[in-house]
Backbone bond lengths (Angstrom), bond angles and torsions (degrees), N, CA, C in turn:
res aa  C-N    CA-C-N  psi(-1)  N-CA   C-N-CA  omega(-1)  CA-C   N-CA-C  phi
1 X - - - 1.332 - - 1.580 110.26 -
2 X 1.399 114.93 142.88 1.483 123.23 177.87 1.593 103.35 -71.46
3 X 1.405 108.80 161.09 1.386 120.67 169.48 1.492 114.42 -44.67
4 X 1.351 113.97 -63.59 1.483 118.98 179.28 1.511 115.18 -51.39
5 X 1.261 114.68 -42.70 1.456 119.26 -179.45 1.530 111.96 -65.58
6 X 1.292 114.99 -31.86 1.483 121.01 -179.61 1.480 108.55 -76.36
7 X 1.398 118.73 -38.68 1.470 120.01 -176.69 1.614 104.71 -67.89
8 X 1.342 114.93 -41.55 1.387 122.70 179.97 1.488 115.46 -56.01
9 X 1.267 113.77 -44.22 1.451 119.62 175.39 1.536 112.79 -66.53
10 X 1.342 116.59 -39.36 1.471 118.20 174.37 1.524 111.21 -65.75
11 X 1.297 116.75 -37.75 1.471 119.14 -178.50 1.457 112.15 -66.91
12 X 1.438 113.55 -36.89 1.478 119.04 -176.46 1.504 107.72 -69.58
13 X 1.277 116.21 -42.66 1.492 118.57 175.37 1.502 111.13 -61.91
14 X 1.242 122.50 -44.13 1.551 125.66 173.84 1.440 111.93 -53.62
15 X 1.219 114.65 -46.67 1.612 120.43 -178.43 1.482 108.87 -68.07
16 X 1.309 116.07 -48.89 1.557 116.62 -175.92 1.504 106.73 -67.74
17 X 1.402 122.74 -42.25 1.405 120.77 -179.61 1.512 110.69 -57.74
18 X 1.288 118.75 -51.73 1.476 121.31 -176.20 1.480 113.69 -65.46
19 X 1.312 118.61 -34.84 1.409 118.86 174.46 1.548 117.65 -64.01
20 X 1.284 118.80 -23.57 1.405 130.32 173.90 1.408 114.41 -84.80
21 X 1.433 117.51 -32.08 1.459 116.19 -169.14 1.437 105.01 -96.18
22 X 1.327 121.65 -38.67 1.535 124.32 -172.92 1.410 110.07 -74.60
23 X 1.312 118.58 76.49 1.501 127.88 -175.94 1.464 109.77 -150.15
24 X 1.322 114.46 150.47 1.535 115.34 179.88 1.635 104.81 -72.50
25 X 1.248 115.42 125.82 1.515 123.04 -178.72 1.546 108.94 -159.21
26 X 1.301 107.09 170.88 1.410 117.60 -179.27 1.571 115.45 -55.36
27 X 1.306 112.48 -50.73 1.476 119.10 177.08 1.600 115.69 -61.61
28 X 1.380 114.72 -42.00 1.394 115.69 178.04 1.587 111.73 -70.98
29 X 1.272 116.77 -26.11 1.446 118.21 -179.37 1.482 107.91 -74.24
30 X 1.359 113.53 -38.01 1.525 115.76 179.74 1.492 114.56 -64.97
31 X 1.420 111.65 -43.85 1.385 115.97 -178.41 1.598 115.27 -67.67
32 X 1.290 113.26 -30.68 1.445 116.44 172.18 1.417 114.48 -62.78
33 X 1.439 111.92 -44.89 1.403 114.50 -179.11 1.593 116.94 -64.24
34 X 1.252 112.94 -34.30 1.379 117.59 -179.67 1.518 108.81 -69.80
35 X 1.456 110.55 -38.93 1.489 116.38 -179.48 1.579 109.57 -65.38
36 X 1.339 117.73 -37.21 1.447 118.42 178.46 1.592 111.99 -65.27
37 X 1.213 116.55 -38.36 1.438 122.31 179.46 1.489 114.59 -82.57
38 X 1.361 115.24 -11.74 1.470 123.72 -176.72 1.553 106.68 54.08
39 X 1.314 114.88 55.76 1.509 118.40 177.61 1.507 110.90 -121.29
40 X 1.431 118.34 112.08 1.435 122.49 178.87 1.524 113.51 48.02
41 X 1.327 112.62 52.97 1.432 120.56 -175.52 1.521 110.43 -71.95
42 X 1.388 115.20 -42.45 1.526 120.43 -171.97 1.558 106.02 -67.47
43 X 1.341 121.90 -51.45 1.353 116.97 179.48 1.442 120.90 -58.78
44 X 1.443 113.30 -34.85 1.512 120.77 -176.70 1.573 100.08 -70.88
45 X 1.195 119.51 -53.88 1.439 118.21 -177.53 1.568 116.13 -56.68
46 X 1.307 115.41 -36.94 1.399 117.37 176.35 1.526 111.84 -68.46
47 X 1.323 116.12 -39.94 1.522 119.93 178.32 1.490 109.07 -59.31
48 X 1.312 118.88 -43.13 1.507 122.87 -179.26 1.586 110.14 -62.62
49 X 1.347 109.58 -41.93 1.631 108.42 -176.04 1.357 107.29 -76.28
50 X 1.348 124.57 -43.17 1.468 123.15 179.19 1.547 115.72 -62.67
51 X 1.356 118.30 -31.52 1.436 124.10 178.62 1.718 103.29 -68.17
52 X 1.206 114.13 -50.31 1.433 119.24 179.59 1.551 114.08 -58.65
53 X 1.376 111.86 -39.10 1.592 110.94 -178.64 1.519 109.38 -75.72
54 X 1.329 120.36 -27.43 1.471 121.92 175.37 1.514 108.13 -69.16
55 X 1.433 121.04 -48.88 1.474 122.96 -177.06 1.492 107.78 -63.99
56 X 1.380 117.08 -45.71 1.435 114.93 -179.92 1.529 111.85 -59.67
57 X 1.264 120.93 -42.65 1.468 122.25 -179.62 1.532 112.39 -65.28
58 X 1.312 116.89 -33.92 1.373 121.60 170.93 1.416 114.18 -61.37
59 X 1.332 120.31 -48.60 1.338 121.39 179.09 1.586 118.33 -63.92
60 X 1.404 113.56 -40.15 1.504 119.07 174.03 1.477 110.21 -64.68
61 X 1.389 119.13 -35.68 1.442 118.13 -179.88 1.448 113.98 -76.87
62 X 1.282 121.66 -6.05 1.464 126.52 167.86 1.481 108.23 100.03
63 X 1.367 125.34 14.93 1.433 122.82 179.41 1.418 106.89 -75.95
64 X 1.264 125.95 -14.91 1.566 126.59 170.54 1.469 111.46 -49.64
65 X 1.262 121.15 -20.39 1.394 122.05 -176.96 1.511 111.31 -67.48
66 X 1.370 112.15 -23.28 1.496 116.44 -176.51 1.400 109.38 -63.42
67 X 1.423 118.02 -45.57 1.464 124.28 -172.60 1.626 108.11 -70.11
68 X 1.273 118.38 -16.11 1.458 120.79 179.17 1.541 106.63 -92.13
69 X 1.169 120.59 -33.14 1.606 121.75 178.73 1.554 109.79 -87.20
70 X 1.244 123.36 -23.21 1.406 126.54 -176.67 1.650 108.52 -128.82
71 X 1.236 116.49 70.04 1.485 121.77 -175.61 1.510 111.47 -61.05
72 X 1.356 119.17 -23.92 1.544 115.15 176.48 1.384 115.84 -68.53
73 X 1.370 122.69 -11.22 1.400 125.95 176.95 1.686 103.26 -67.41
74 X 1.360 119.07 -49.25 1.343 123.21 175.26 1.534 113.32 -59.37
75 X 1.280 119.14 -36.01 1.424 122.36 177.33 1.466 112.98 -64.11
76 X 1.296 117.64 -41.52 1.416 122.45 178.51 1.580 113.27 -65.35
77 X 1.381 115.49 -39.42 1.505 119.89 172.30 1.487 113.72 -69.89
78 X 1.378 111.54 -31.85 1.492 115.69 -178.64 1.631 111.90 -59.86
79 X 1.313 115.75 -45.36 1.360 122.38 -171.84 1.498 111.15 -78.68
80 X 1.281 111.61 -40.50 1.485 117.70 169.85 1.512 118.03 -54.19
81 X 1.352 108.14 -46.69 1.426 115.43 178.41 1.465 115.54 -66.29
82 X 1.431 119.88 -32.66 1.385 121.99 -179.52 1.463 108.17 -71.69
83 X 1.357 117.27 -40.08 1.465 119.92 177.98 1.517 115.37 -54.11
84 X 1.518 110.31 -46.08 1.310 117.72 -173.54 1.623 106.71 -72.25
85 X 1.269 120.68 -39.21 1.414 120.80 -178.11 1.630 116.13 -65.66
86 X 1.306 104.17 -32.44 1.647 112.87 172.18 1.550 108.41 -64.04
87 X 1.219 116.91 -45.70 1.469 120.03 179.02 1.418 117.14 -61.07
88 X 1.287 111.60 -47.50 1.468 118.10 173.27 1.478 115.74 -64.73
89 X 1.240 120.76 -28.91 1.484 128.57 178.06 1.633 104.84 -66.03
90 X 1.397 113.42 -48.75 1.384 115.68 -177.23 1.664 109.35 -63.92
91 X 1.340 117.64 -35.68 1.480 121.15 -178.25 1.538 107.28 -68.87
92 X 1.398 118.84 -38.08 1.377 117.72 179.43 1.501 116.19 -71.63
93 X 1.362 113.14 -28.89 1.436 120.30 176.35 1.446 114.18 -69.95
94 X 1.383 113.36 -34.79 1.479 118.97 173.57 1.438 110.56 -65.31
95 X 1.347 121.78 -42.75 1.503 121.01 176.46 1.473 110.03 -65.31
96 X 1.229 123.32 -31.82 1.513 122.05 177.70 1.479 114.39 -66.00
97 X 1.302 110.77 -35.43 1.473 116.30 -172.98 1.617 109.24 -86.27
98 X 1.314 115.10 -8.24 1.501 119.22 -176.42 1.568 105.65 -124.38
99 X 1.395 116.41 79.25 1.456 121.67 -176.60 1.505 114.74 -60.80
100 X 1.418 117.67 -17.91 1.344 118.91 176.47 1.521 116.04 -69.57
101 X 1.338 112.71 -17.96 1.479 120.77 -179.39 1.597 107.04 -94.98
102 X 1.256 119.94 -0.03 1.370 118.37 -175.90 1.568 106.12 -107.35
103 X 1.447 111.68 98.63 1.450 116.58 -171.71 1.610 100.86 -117.91
104 X 1.365 109.86 149.94 1.440 116.25 172.49 1.473 115.56 -78.54
105 X 1.217 121.86 169.18 1.485 124.28 -176.87 1.444 107.56 -61.34
106 X 1.479 109.11 139.39 1.580 111.27 179.79 1.576 104.99 101.04
107 X 1.235 123.86 -18.51 1.492 119.70 -174.96 1.593 103.77 -137.54
108 X 1.314 111.83 159.30 1.439 119.19 176.25 1.617 108.28 76.70
109 X 1.291 112.39 168.86 1.532 116.96 -177.41 1.513 107.81 -80.72
110 X 1.321 115.98 132.26 1.440 121.82 -178.21 1.473 101.32 -85.96
111 X 1.528 111.24 150.10 1.417 118.40 179.32 1.541 109.44 -75.69
112 X 1.337 120.79 157.55 1.461 124.51 -174.11 1.459 104.99 -71.80
113 X 1.392 113.53 159.79 1.357 122.69 175.59 1.469 115.32 -68.54
114 X 1.282 115.97 -38.60 1.445 128.05 173.86 1.403 112.25 -56.25
115 X 1.438 123.52 -46.26 1.410 130.43 -178.17 1.502 106.86 -66.52
116 X 1.319 119.99 -48.24 1.345 123.89 -176.20 1.590 115.83 -63.47
117 X 1.335 109.62 -39.77 1.513 117.06 177.83 1.599 106.70 -68.87
118 X 1.331 114.75 -48.68 1.521 114.25 176.13 1.493 114.91 -54.33
119 X 1.298 115.50 -42.89 1.574 117.64 178.94 1.442 109.93 -63.64
120 X 1.395 116.64 -48.89 1.498 117.46 -177.54 1.549 113.74 -60.75
121 X 1.283 116.15 -37.08 1.545 124.10 -179.97 1.601 106.08 -63.19
122 X 1.296 113.11 -48.76 1.457 119.27 -175.21 1.606 109.39 -64.02
123 X 1.274 109.43 -53.79 1.523 115.80 -179.06 1.590 108.01 -50.05
124 X 1.381 113.51 -45.32 1.417 116.60 -172.99 1.534 116.85 -74.39
125 X 1.421 114.05 -40.49 1.415 115.27 -166.07 1.597 106.57 -99.86
126 X 1.386 117.29 -16.02 1.462 117.60 178.48 1.564 110.77 -91.65
127 X 1.296 115.98 18.10 1.438 115.38 -177.52 1.573 103.85 -109.61
128 X 1.295 111.59 121.40 1.521 110.71 -176.39 1.465 115.35 -81.17
129 X 1.378 116.14 -11.93 1.449 117.40 173.58 1.618 107.73 -66.66
130 X 1.335 119.22 -31.64 1.440 115.72 177.96 1.479 113.63 -59.77
131 X 1.277 121.79 -32.55 1.362 129.15 171.96 1.429 113.62 -66.48
132 X 1.290 122.23 -47.61 1.408 128.87 175.79 1.421 110.79 -62.68
133 X 1.327 121.37 -50.36 1.488 124.89 -170.80 1.520 108.56 -81.87
134 X 1.253 112.43 -58.81 1.675 116.92 -169.40 1.426 105.07 -73.36
135 X 1.382 128.34 -49.31 1.325 126.68 -175.96 1.484 115.05 -75.17
136 X 1.333 115.63 -64.28 1.482 122.98 -175.96 1.562 116.14 -64.73
137 X 1.345 110.14 -53.38 1.493 120.10 -177.59 1.514 113.43 -65.18
138 X 1.283 118.50 -60.44 1.354 122.05 169.55 1.428 124.35 -51.43
139 X 1.393 113.46 -39.49 1.462 117.11 173.93 1.410 112.38 -72.27
140 X 1.325 122.76 -30.47 1.445 123.15 169.03 1.509 115.61 -68.85
141 X 1.255 120.39 -37.31 1.439 124.37 171.16 1.484 117.31 -65.85
142 X 1.300 117.57 -31.26 1.340 125.38 176.39 1.506 119.26 -67.35
143 X 1.478 111.03 -36.98 1.278 119.23 -168.73 1.656 117.74 -59.03
144 X 1.367 112.25 -38.58 1.531 112.90 179.02 1.498 114.04 -63.22
145 X 1.369 118.09 -16.41 1.429 117.20 174.99 1.474 120.08 -76.17
146 X 1.316 119.08 5.70 1.443 125.10 178.69 1.446 118.54 77.78
147 X 1.279 120.15 174.91 1.514 126.17 -170.84 1.611 112.61 -57.95
148 X 1.340 113.25 -39.56 1.419 117.11 -179.20 1.594 110.57 -92.32
149 X 1.270 116.48 -42.55 1.480 119.15 177.43 1.561 120.05 -65.90
150 X 1.191 111.75 -15.28 1.631 115.65 179.46 1.526 106.41 -75.71
151 X 1.322 114.16 -33.91 1.507 113.72 179.94 1.537 110.37 -76.24
152 X 1.248 116.70 -31.88 1.592 123.04 171.73 1.510 106.98 -61.27
153 X 1.316 116.83 -40.02 1.440 120.88 177.51 1.495 111.09 -67.58
154 X 1.369 116.73 -39.19 1.509 116.70 175.87 1.478 108.16 -67.45
155 X 1.302 121.71 -36.19 1.441 119.89 -179.59 1.553 111.01 -65.67
156 X 1.351 117.68 -32.77 1.487 117.01 172.47 1.446 113.50 -67.45
157 X 1.360 118.35 -40.41 1.419 122.40 177.37 1.458 112.74 -62.39
158 X 1.233 116.33 -38.73 1.607 122.85 -178.44 1.562 107.35 -70.30
159 X 1.333 115.48 -38.68 1.388 119.86 176.25 1.532 110.09 -60.10
160 X 1.311 117.62 -47.55 1.387 126.65 -179.96 1.737 112.30 -52.22
161 X 1.364 105.33 -45.79 1.508 114.81 176.98 1.540 115.76 -62.90
162 X 1.385 107.58 -36.35 1.594 116.20 174.29 1.332 117.42 -68.46
163 X 1.438 114.67 -36.65 1.587 119.13 -179.67 1.612 108.01 -72.05
164 X 1.251 111.72 -43.79 1.524 117.75 -172.16 1.502 111.08 -67.07
165 X 1.332 119.51 -54.14 1.479 120.12 -176.70 1.448 110.99 -69.39
166 X 1.316 119.46 -32.15 1.482 120.60 178.30 1.574 106.27 -63.92
167 X 1.317 114.34 -45.45 1.477 116.77 -177.57 1.534 112.41 -63.80
168 X 1.267 113.44 -43.03 1.469 125.20 -175.94 1.381 111.59 -57.92
169 X 1.499 111.40 -53.02 1.446 119.82 -178.40 1.481 118.82 -73.78
170 X 1.229 117.55 -45.32 1.546 120.76 179.36 1.432 112.61 -90.43
171 X 1.318 125.72 -22.93 1.360 128.29 176.17 1.462 118.41 -77.60
172 X 1.450 114.36 -19.04 1.488 126.01 179.79 1.660 109.62 -55.93
173 X 1.458 111.73 -35.72 1.499 113.62 -176.23 1.555 114.46 -56.57
174 X 1.365 113.56 -19.86 1.587 112.13 177.07 1.419 112.99 -80.43
175 X 1.278 119.50 -6.38 1.515 123.41 164.41 1.524 116.60 -87.76
176 X 1.259 112.87 -0.76 1.499 120.85 -173.55 1.631 109.26 -49.88
177 X 1.371 112.30 -55.50 1.493 113.79 177.33 1.522 119.77 -42.98
178 X 1.378 112.01 -40.58 1.418 121.74 -177.05 1.501 107.72 -64.94
179 X 1.414 118.33 -34.17 1.367 121.37 -173.33 1.622 111.76 -108.29
180 X 1.317 111.40 30.19 1.401 118.94 173.15 1.502 114.04 -80.88
181 X 1.291 117.43 -3.88 1.549 123.32 -179.75 1.530 102.82 -112.64
182 X 1.335 111.72 139.97 1.506 117.84 175.29 1.689 110.54 -57.33
183 X 1.260 115.16 -31.70 1.501 117.12 -178.62 1.549 107.70 -56.42
184 X 1.412 115.45 -47.40 1.533 119.79 179.10 1.448 109.63 -49.77
185 X 1.348 112.39 -51.08 1.509 114.39 -176.12 1.481 112.61 -66.61
186 X 1.417 119.31 -35.74 1.359 118.97 171.13 1.521 117.50 -53.47
187 X 1.340 115.82 -43.80 1.523 120.47 176.19 1.419 111.59 -67.15
188 X 1.384 118.76 -47.91 1.452 119.41 174.07 1.486 116.93 -51.59
189 X 1.333 113.22 -48.41 1.548 118.50 177.99 1.586 113.84 -62.95
190 X 1.347 107.69 -41.42 1.463 113.29 178.78 1.489 110.02 -63.26
191 X 1.377 118.19 -42.43 1.440 115.57 -177.27 1.662 110.75 -70.94
192 X 1.332 116.94 -32.32 1.351 120.53 172.91 1.565 110.04 -58.42
193 X 1.277 119.12 -51.46 1.410 124.13 178.28 1.523 113.01 -50.33
194 X 1.342 113.40 -49.73 1.523 116.63 -179.46 1.488 109.22 -67.21
195 X 1.316 119.89 -39.03 1.477 124.59 -177.46 1.603 106.88 -58.73
196 X 1.331 115.16 -54.65 1.366 122.21 -179.27 1.535 111.42 -57.57
197 X 1.238 118.64 -47.01 1.644 121.70 -177.20 1.514 102.55 -61.37
198 X 1.476 118.82 -46.13 1.467 116.91 -175.72 1.464 115.12 -61.96
199 X 1.349 113.29 -37.76 1.494 119.53 179.97 1.482 109.53 -69.30
200 X 1.290 120.65 -41.69 1.459 123.00 171.58 1.394 119.24 -57.43
201 X 1.421 111.47 -40.92 1.512 117.00 175.87 1.606 112.35 -66.23
202 X 1.340 108.60 -33.61 1.480 111.11 -179.66 1.431 112.83 -71.71
203 X 1.337 121.23 -25.48 1.517 126.37 178.20 1.437 108.58 -75.02
204 X 1.300 118.62 -36.63 1.430 119.74 -172.51 1.593 106.85 -83.66
205 X 1.268 121.51 -29.65 1.418 124.66 -179.93 1.563 108.31 -83.87
């Protein structure tokens, strides 16, 4: 491949990756909240990036065909993901109803690293849309770039994930003054609870 073709493949992957990632969803909402509280940001961001890299590579390598030939795999993930999202919606709703538990970074008891990592992994890997978008869609979009170009496309998509989750996690601190009041945390957690419930309902329907 020529240099322009290589750069085009990387740019296409970057654009496609960002277009799928930069959207309101359970994963982004969780990373945003962790960033605002400044709790375990680095491991959470790394988990999100690493997960996307693995899924993107799987799609480009052609493993996405598995979900087309074995649709029951997506069904299992679908119902497991719906159950988890509903449970998380209840937890977020409880936080919103108890402003005393809504503390800004630097105050209040921080959540454990194990709990944060477990929640992040569940939100990421129990979401069937991850397999449809990241594996199937990106894998399909990478194919026209040829044997070599598809991996440059994957590189661009992985770069998009790295940029987005780093910005979301580490950039959230600049919103800290807005969330210095318990009311702001109440609104955020209330919105997260509604979002999780809607996403769970969408999976079940």
